[in-house]
C-alpha positions as CSV (number, residue, x, y, z in Angstrom):
1,M,51.7,114.4,101.0
2,R,55.4,113.0,101.7
3,A,56.5,116.0,104.1
4,A,53.9,114.4,107.3
5,P,55.9,110.9,107.6
6,L,59.1,113.0,107.1
7,A,58.7,115.3,109.7
8,A,57.2,112.5,112.2
9,V,60.9,110.8,111.6
10,L,62.7,114.0,112.0
11,V,60.8,114.6,115.1
12,V,61.5,111.3,116.6
13,A,65.0,111.8,115.9
14,A,65.4,115.3,117.2
15,C,64.1,113.7,120.4
16,S,65.7,110.2,120.9
17,G,69.2,112.2,121.3
18,S,70.6,113.7,124.4
19,G,68.5,112.3,127.3
20,A,65.2,113.8,125.5
21,V,63.3,110.4,125.6
22,P,65.6,108.0,127.3
23,R,66.6,104.8,126.2
24,P,65.6,102.0,128.7
25,D,68.9,99.7,130.1
26,A,69.3,97.4,133.0
27,A,69.6,100.2,135.5
28,M,66.7,101.7,134.5
29,A,65.1,98.5,135.0
30,A,66.6,97.6,138.5
31,A,65.3,101.0,139.9
32,S,61.8,100.9,138.9
33,G,61.4,97.3,138.9
34,V,60.3,96.9,135.9
35,G,61.1,94.4,133.2
36,L,63.7,96.0,130.3
37,E,61.7,94.5,127.4
38,E,58.4,96.2,129.1
39,L,59.9,99.3,129.3
40,T,61.2,99.1,125.8
41,R,57.5,98.2,124.6
42,G,56.4,101.4,126.6
43,R,59.1,103.5,125.1
44,Q,58.0,102.7,121.7
45,V,54.3,103.4,122.2
46,Y,55.3,106.9,123.2
47,V,57.6,107.6,120.6
48,T,54.9,106.5,117.8
49,S,51.4,107.2,119.8
50,C,52.0,110.2,120.9
51,S,54.4,111.9,118.3
52,G,51.2,111.2,116.1
53,C,49.4,114.4,117.3
54,H,51.6,116.4,118.9
55,R,55.3,116.9,119.6
56,L,57.1,114.3,122.1
57,Y,57.7,116.3,125.2
58,R,60.8,115.5,127.2
59,I,60.5,113.2,130.0
60,D,62.0,116.1,132.4
61,E,59.2,118.2,131.3
62,F,56.7,116.4,133.7
63,D,57.0,114.6,137.1
64,R,55.5,110.9,137.6
65,V,52.5,112.5,138.8
66,G,52.1,114.9,135.9
67,W,52.5,111.8,133.1
68,E,50.2,109.9,135.2
69,S,47.9,112.8,134.4
70,A,48.1,113.4,130.7
71,V,48.4,109.6,129.9
72,R,44.8,109.1,132.0
73,D,43.7,112.1,129.8
74,M,45.4,111.2,126.2
75,A,45.2,107.2,126.4
76,P,41.6,107.3,125.3
77,K,42.1,110.0,122.3
78,A,45.0,108.0,121.5
79,K,43.0,104.8,121.6
80,L,45.8,103.3,123.5
81,A,44.8,99.6,124.4
82,P,44.9,98.8,128.2
83,A,48.2,96.8,127.8
84,G,49.9,99.7,125.8
85,R,48.5,102.5,128.2
86,D,50.2,100.3,131.2
87,E,53.5,99.9,129.2
88,L,53.7,103.6,128.2
89,L,53.1,104.5,132.4
90,G,55.8,102.1,133.1
91,Y,58.0,103.7,131.0
92,L,57.4,107.0,131.8
93,R,57.0,106.4,135.9
94,A,60.7,105.0,135.1
95,A,62.3,107.3,133.1
96,A,60.9,110.4,135.3
97,R,62.5,109.2,138.1
């Protein structure tokens, strides 16, 4: 039973390095027009909600349209609240630039 939480931590750790799931910064916020706090919350939604069912995809595996489609399809399955979905989309759009 302890293996599942450990596996989730390892997946997040593996994907958080080398730009796979970039951390928002001032440059990302300025380029996207989305606030840094909102981008940070969106990344947190991605890391915590999406990794619960599947691996975290590298941001560069999809373009902006691909991420929008994926979120549209997956948000109901993940039971994301509208605010969480919007923050997630804001982060993915900004990071996929």
